[in-house]
C-alpha positions in Angstrom: 147.1 110.3 -8.8 147.3 108.9 -12.1 147.4 105.5 -10.9 144.1 105.7 -9.6 142.8 107.4 -12.9 144.1 104.4 -14.8 142.2 102.2 -12.4 139.1 104.1 -12.9 139.5 103.9 -16.7 140.0 99.9 -16.8 137.2 99.7 -14.4 134.9 101.4 -16.7 136.4 99.6 -19.8 135.7 96.1 -17.9 131.8 97.3 -17.2 131.0 98.5 -21.0 132.5 95.0 -22.0 130.6 93.4 -19.7 127.0 94.8 -20.3 127.9 94.5 -24.1 128.5 91.0 -23.6 125.5 90.5 -21.1 123.2 92.3 -24.3 124.7 90.0 -26.9 123.7 86.8 -24.8 120.3 88.0 -23.8 119.8 88.7 -27.5 120.7 85.0 -28.0 118.5 83.6 -25.6 115.5 85.5 -26.9 116.2 84.5 -30.8 116.7 80.9 -29.2 113.6 80.9 -27.4 111.4 82.0 -30.3 113.0 79.8 -32.8 112.1 76.9 -30.3 108.4 78.7 -30.0 108.1 79.0 -33.5 109.1 75.4 -34.1 106.4 74.2 -31.5 103.9 76.2 -33.5 104.8 74.3 -36.6 105.0 71.1 -35.0 101.4 71.7 -33.4 99.9 72.8 -36.8 101.6 69.7 -38.3 99.9 67.4 -35.8 96.7 69.0 -36.0 96.7 68.4 -40.2 98.3 64.9 -40.1 94.9 64.3 -37.4 92.6 65.7 -40.2 94.3 63.4 -42.8 94.3 60.6 -40.6 90.7 61.1 -39.6 89.5 61.3 -43.4 91.2 58.2 -44.2 89.5 56.2 -41.2 86.0 57.6 -43.3 87.3 56.7 -46.3 87.9 53.6 -45.2 84.4 53.0 -43.6 82.5 53.9 -46.8 84.8 51.6 -48.6 87.2 54.0 -50.8 90.3 51.6 -50.0 92.6 53.6 -52.2 91.6 57.0 -51.4 92.1 55.8 -47.6 95.4 54.6 -48.0 96.6 58.0 -49.8 95.2 60.0 -46.5 96.9 57.4 -44.4 100.2 58.1 -46.2 100.1 61.9 -46.3 99.4 62.0 -42.2 102.2 59.5 -41.5 104.5 61.6 -43.8 103.5 64.5 -41.7 103.9 62.6 -38.1 105.1 58.9 -38.4 103.2 58.2 -35.2 100.1 60.0 -35.4 98.0 57.2 -35.0 98.8 57.0 -31.2 98.4 60.5 -30.5 95.0 61.1 -31.9 92.5 61.3 -28.6 89.8 58.8 -29.5 88.0 59.4 -25.9 86.4 62.8 -27.5 85.3 64.0 -30.8 86.9 66.4 -33.2 85.4 70.0 -33.9 82.5 69.6 -36.2 84.1 71.5 -39.2 86.8 69.2 -39.3 86.9 66.4 -41.9 86.5 63.7 -39.7 83.7 65.4 -37.3 81.2 62.3 -38.0 83.9 59.6 -37.3 83.9 60.1 -33.5 81.0 59.6 -31.2 80.9 60.0 -27.4 82.5 56.9 -26.3 84.1 55.2 -23.4 87.8 55.6 -22.6 89.0 52.9 -25.6 87.2 54.7 -27.8 84.6 52.2 -28.7 80.9 51.4 -27.3 80.7 48.2 -25.6 76.8 47.9 -25.6 75.5 49.0 -28.9 72.3 47.8 -28.6 71.7 50.1 -25.4 73.5 53.0 -26.9 71.1 53.1 -29.9 68.3 52.6 -27.9 69.1 55.3 -25.3 69.8 57.4 -28.6 66.3 56.9 -30.0 64.7 57.5 -26.5 66.5 61.2 -26.3 65.5 62.0 -29.9 61.8 61.7 -29.4 59.1 61.0 -26.5 57.4 58.7 -28.4 60.5 56.5 -29.8 60.0 55.0 -33.7 61.7 52.1 -34.8 62.8 54.4 -37.5 62.0 57.6 -39.6 61.9 58.2 -43.3 64.8 60.3 -44.8 62.5 61.9 -47.6 58.6 62.8 -47.9 56.5 60.0 -48.6 52.7 60.2 -49.8 52.6 56.6 -48.7 52.8 54.5 -45.5 56.4 54.1 -44.2 57.5 50.8 -42.4 57.9 52.9 -39.2 54.5 53.4 -38.9 53.6 49.8 -38.3 53.3 48.4 -35.1 56.4 46.7 -33.3 54.7 43.4 -33.2 54.1 43.1 -36.7 57.4 44.5 -37.7 58.9 41.5 -35.4 56.8 39.3 -37.3 58.3 40.2 -40.7 61.8 39.6 -39.6 60.5 36.3 -38.5 59.6 35.6 -41.7 63.2 37.3 -43.0 64.7 34.2 -40.7 62.5 31.8 -42.3 62.1 28.3 -41.1 65.5 27.5 -42.7 67.2 29.7 -39.8 68.8 32.2 -42.3 70.2 34.4 -39.6 72.7 35.8 -42.2 69.9 37.7 -43.5 68.8 38.9 -40.3 72.3 40.2 -39.6 72.1 42.3 -43.0 68.8 43.3 -42.2 70.3 45.0 -38.8 72.8 47.0 -41.1 69.7 49.2 -42.2 69.4 51.6 -39.2 69.4 51.8 -35.9 65.8 50.6 -35.1 66.3 47.5 -37.6 69.7 46.7 -35.5 67.6 46.9 -32.2 65.1 44.7 -33.5 67.2 42.1 -34.8 68.7 41.8 -31.6 65.2 40.8 -30.0 66.1 37.9 -27.9 63.1 35.7 -28.5 64.3 35.5 -32.2 67.4 34.0 -30.9 65.8 31.8 -28.4 63.7 30.5 -31.0 66.0 29.8 -33.6 68.5 28.3 -30.2 65.5 25.7 -29.6 65.2 24.8 -33.3 68.7 23.7 -33.5 69.3 21.9 -30.0 66.1 21.6 -28.9 65.9 20.5 -25.0 69.4 20.7 -24.8 69.4 24.4 -24.6 67.2 25.4 -21.6 70.2 26.9 -19.8 71.8 30.4 -21.3 75.2 29.6 -19.1 78.0 30.0 -20.4 77.2 32.3 -23.0 75.6 35.8 -22.5 72.8 35.8 -24.7 71.0 33.7 -27.2 72.3 35.4 -30.0 76.3 34.5 -28.9 74.8 30.9 -28.5 73.5 30.5 -31.7 76.9 32.3 -33.0 79.6 30.0 -31.0 78.2 27.0 -29.7 79.0 24.0 -32.7 76.2 23.4 -34.8 75.5 22.2 -38.4 74.7 24.6 -40.7 71.5 24.8 -42.9 72.2 27.2 -45.8 74.6 25.2 -48.0 75.7 21.7 -48.3 78.3 19.7 -47.0 80.7 17.7 -49.8 83.4 15.2 -49.6 85.3 14.2 -52.8 87.2 11.2 -53.2 89.2 9.9 -56.0 91.5 6.7 -56.3 93.4 4.8 -59.4 91.6 1.6 -60.1 93.7 -1.0 -62.1 91.7 -2.3 -65.3 92.1 -5.7 -67.0 95.1 -6.3 -69.3 94.8 -6.4 -73.0 94.5 -9.4 -74.9 98.1 -9.3 -76.3 99.3 -8.8 -72.8 101.3 -5.7 -73.8 99.8 -3.1 -71.6 97.0 -2.8 -68.6 94.7 0.2 -68.2 94.7 2.3 -65.4 91.2 4.1 -64.4 91.2 7.4 -62.5 88.0 7.1 -60.1 86.5 10.2 -58.9 83.0 10.6 -56.8 81.1 12.8 -54.3 79.5 12.2 -51.1 77.0 15.2 -50.0 74.9 15.9 -46.6 72.3 18.2 -46.1 70.8 19.1 -42.9 67.6 20.5 -42.3 66.6 22.5 -39.3 63.7 20.3 -38.2 66.3 17.4 -37.8 66.2 15.7 -41.3 69.2 15.0 -43.6 69.7 14.0 -47.2 72.8 12.0 -47.9 74.1 11.0 -51.6 76.9 9.4 -53.4 77.3 9.9 -57.2 79.8 10.7 -59.5 77.7 14.0 -60.6 79.8 17.0 -59.5 78.8 19.6 -57.6 77.3 22.3 -60.1 74.8 19.8 -61.1 73.6 18.1 -57.9 73.6 21.0 -55.5 70.7 22.8 -56.9 68.8 19.7 -56.8 69.1 19.2 -52.8 67.3 22.3 -51.9 64.1 20.6 -50.3 63.7 17.0 -49.5 61.4 16.4 -52.0 64.1 15.4 -54.4 63.4 12.9 -57.2 67.4 11.8 -57.6 67.8 8.1 -57.6 70.2 6.8 -54.7 69.4 9.4 -52.3 69.1 8.3 -48.5 66.6 10.3 -46.2 66.7 10.0 -42.6 67.3 12.1 -39.3 70.3 13.6 -37.2 70.9 14.8 -33.8 74.2 16.6 -32.2 76.0 15.2 -29.3 78.6 17.1 -27.1 80.5 14.3 -25.3 82.3 15.1 -21.9 85.7 15.7 -24.0 83.9 19.0 -25.4 83.5 17.7 -28.7 80.4 18.0 -30.8 79.3 15.0 -33.0 76.9 14.2 -35.5 75.0 11.1 -35.5 72.5 10.3 -38.6 70.4 7.3 -39.9 69.6 7.0 -43.3 67.9 5.1 -45.8 66.1 4.9 -49.1 62.8 6.5 -49.3 59.8 4.9 -48.9 58.4 5.7 -52.1 60.8 4.2 -53.9 60.7 1.0 -52.0 57.0 0.9 -52.7 57.4 1.4 -56.7 60.1 -1.0 -56.6 58.2 -3.7 -55.2 55.2 -2.9 -57.6 57.4 -2.9 -60.6 58.5 -6.4 -59.4 55.4 -8.2 -58.0 55.1 -10.5 -61.1 58.2 -11.5 -61.7 59.4 -14.6 -59.8 63.2 -13.5 -60.1 62.6 -10.5 -57.9 60.5 -11.0 -54.9 59.7 -8.5 -52.5 62.5 -7.2 -50.2 62.6 -9.5 -46.9 65.2 -6.8 -45.3 65.3 -3.2 -44.6 68.9 -1.6 -45.0 69.5 1.7 -43.1 73.0 3.4 -42.2 74.5 4.7 -39.4 77.1 7.5 -39.9 78.8 9.2 -37.0 80.9 12.6 -37.9 83.1 15.1 -36.0 82.4 18.6 -36.2 85.0 21.0 -36.4 86.0 24.5 -38.2 88.1 24.7 -40.8 89.5 27.5 -42.3 87.9 31.1 -41.7 84.1 29.3 -41.8 83.0 28.1 -38.2 81.7 24.9 -38.3 82.8 23.8 -41.9 84.2 20.6 -41.5 82.9 17.0 -40.7 85.3 14.3 -40.0 84.3 10.5 -40.3 84.0 8.4 -37.1 81.8 6.0 -37.7 80.0 4.6 -41.1 77.8 1.0 -40.7 75.2 -0.7 -42.5 72.1 -2.3 -40.2 70.4 -5.2 -42.2 67.0 -6.0 -40.5 65.4 -9.3 -41.6 61.2 -9.0 -41.6 60.8 -12.4 -41.0 62.8 -13.1 -37.8 63.5 -9.3 -36.8 67.3 -10.3 -36.8 69.4 -7.2 -37.2 72.6 -7.7 -39.0 75.2 -5.0 -38.6 78.2 -4.4 -40.3 80.6 -2.0 -39.6 82.9 -0.1 -42.6 86.4 0.2 -42.0 87.4 3.8 -41.9 90.5 4.0 -44.8 91.6 6.9 -47.1 88.3 6.6 -49.1 86.6 8.5 -46.0 87.7 11.9 -47.1 86.4 14.6 -44.6 83.1 16.8 -45.6 83.5 20.9 -46.2 80.6 23.1 -46.2 79.7 25.2 -49.1 77.2 27.9 -48.9 74.6 28.0 -51.1 72.3 31.2 -51.8 69.4 29.7 -53.4 69.0 27.5 -50.3 67.4 30.5 -48.2 66.4 32.9 -51.3 63.0 32.2 -50.5 61.1 32.0 -47.4 58.2 29.6 -47.1 57.4 29.6 -43.3 58.1 32.2 -40.3 60.6 31.4 -37.4 
């Protein structure tokens, strides 16, 4: 009897201990779950704050405030180091967020592939009668949006001008969505391509648009001048006493200025670009030793674009020279005409496209008037023929004389 009661007491003690251990373990698990839940909530809050700061940094960077953007980028990455890869760009954040204006409806990659079609769709949805643009403030005078599209496109052709200032057209497209649509008009870019390549650009293939052809197909640039600088050391005459001999450092420049109508100016002079470049804006320059002529582009089978030019002295210079010397027997009228043939290889140098011209040919053609015979003298292309590099000149496209 005593043994049964003793077993019963031990069994009750075991049950009590087991229940207490069970309650302790359940309490510990509850605390762990609460701790994990709190940690997860803190992580979500930290990620939301980092997302807000990151989008704020993106907005500041787009507005040009780089230093402010760096500050917000650093704060966001301190909270979540890989926040850049956790942001969902496929949907815009809430409207009350700082970066609410950053993302619009877009494709999976977060980029609008066809921005032109997107803008046209937006303008169509905003109004039943879509306008190119709308005034931001109330105006008493007529706004440019009241003009017909045909007149507006004619203004855009004046912006491009006969100098093919497509850079100004691209800057004009940044004004608003309507101007962006007008600046992408295929007819403007097709006219520009025809001015550059003529009958050689009847087919659009392999390019997707006329604009892509103009920007990517190799061509010479018209909004500046190509400059080649050559320098060398020349030995001078020995002194009378024979103790020393002078050495001269010779430096000169070659200039090439191309025009959209096919004309080209070539000049070789020791004058530096600061004094020469402003005088090469038009073909009617009064500088001495200027050679005028025409050029053409040639794309060979090896997919290399070459520039061939033929230049000679201006006609009025020849007439004036003959007028001055017609009564002088020692300077008779010229019996031969000189022309120079130049061949150059077009390539890209540095960040600029089509900014380098390398010599491949240079010769002088002398045609005698009495016999009609032509003598060709080819020059050897040595180290004195340094490449031409393009320099953009803003004054060349500052004024529009004719529309495109």
